[in-house]
C-alpha positions in Angstrom: -3.8 20.3 -11.1 -3.9 24.0 -11.8 -2.1 26.9 -10.3 -4.8 27.4 -7.6 -3.9 24.2 -5.8 -1.9 24.6 -2.6 0.2 22.2 -0.7 -2.6 21.9 1.8 -5.1 21.1 -1.0 -2.9 18.2 -2.2 -2.4 16.9 1.4 -6.1 17.1 2.1 -7.0 14.7 -0.8 -4.6 12.1 0.6 -5.6 12.4 4.3 -9.3 12.5 3.4 -8.9 9.1 1.6 -6.8 7.7 4.6 -9.6 8.8 7.1 -12.3 7.2 5.0 -11.1 3.7 4.3 -8.7 4.4 1.5 -9.3 4.7 -2.2 -7.7 5.9 -5.4 -6.7 9.5 -5.4 -5.5 10.6 -8.8 -3.4 13.7 -9.2 -2.2 14.9 -12.7 0.7 17.3 -12.7 0.7 18.9 -16.2 3.7 21.2 -15.5 6.1 21.5 -12.6 8.1 24.7 -12.8 9.7 27.3 -10.6 7.3 30.1 -11.6 3.9 30.5 -13.4 4.9 28.7 -16.6 1.3 27.7 -17.3 -2.2 27.8 -15.8 -1.9 24.1 -15.2 1.5 24.3 -13.3 2.4 23.5 -9.8 5.6 25.1 -8.5 8.7 23.0 -8.0 8.7 23.9 -4.4 5.1 22.8 -3.8 5.7 19.5 -5.8 8.9 18.7 -3.8 7.2 19.4 -0.5 4.3 17.2 -1.4 6.4 14.3 -2.6 8.5 14.5 0.6 5.3 14.6 2.7 3.9 11.6 0.8 7.0 9.5 1.9 5.9 10.0 5.5 2.4 8.6 4.8 3.5 5.0 4.3 2.8 4.3 7.9 -0.8 5.4 7.3 -1.1 2.9 4.5 -0.7 5.3 1.6 0.9 3.8 -1.5 2.0 5.9 -4.5 1.7 4.3 -7.9 1.4 5.4 -11.5 -1.9 4.7 -13.3 0.0 2.2 -15.4 1.2 0.4 -12.3 -2.4 0.2 -11.0 -4.2 -0.9 -14.2 -1.3 -2.8 -15.8 -1.5 -5.4 -18.4 -1.0 -5.2 -22.2 -2.7 -2.6 -24.4 -6.0 -3.9 -25.7 -7.6 -3.3 -29.1 -9.8 -0.2 -29.5 -13.5 -0.9 -28.8 -16.1 1.0 -30.7 -18.8 2.7 -28.6 -22.5 2.4 -29.1 -24.2 3.8 -32.2 -26.1 7.0 -31.5 -29.7 6.7 -32.7 -30.7 9.2 -35.4 
């Protein structure tokens, strides 16, 4: 998120997924604060309104989970990527 996202923008992402068969909508809230504490912040008011609204979406099949809850499992060893040709 950044400070240009409105409550309606957040809701639209969820309702768009609901209307189109579901899916994984990921929101990252870098900062939640009462005022413009950063360019990546959402206001406390907007965040609270969004979370309260999300509670009402359970009847539409919306489930809220952390990424850790969705992916789960134990941490795996690092895998090296492909070697870039010279």
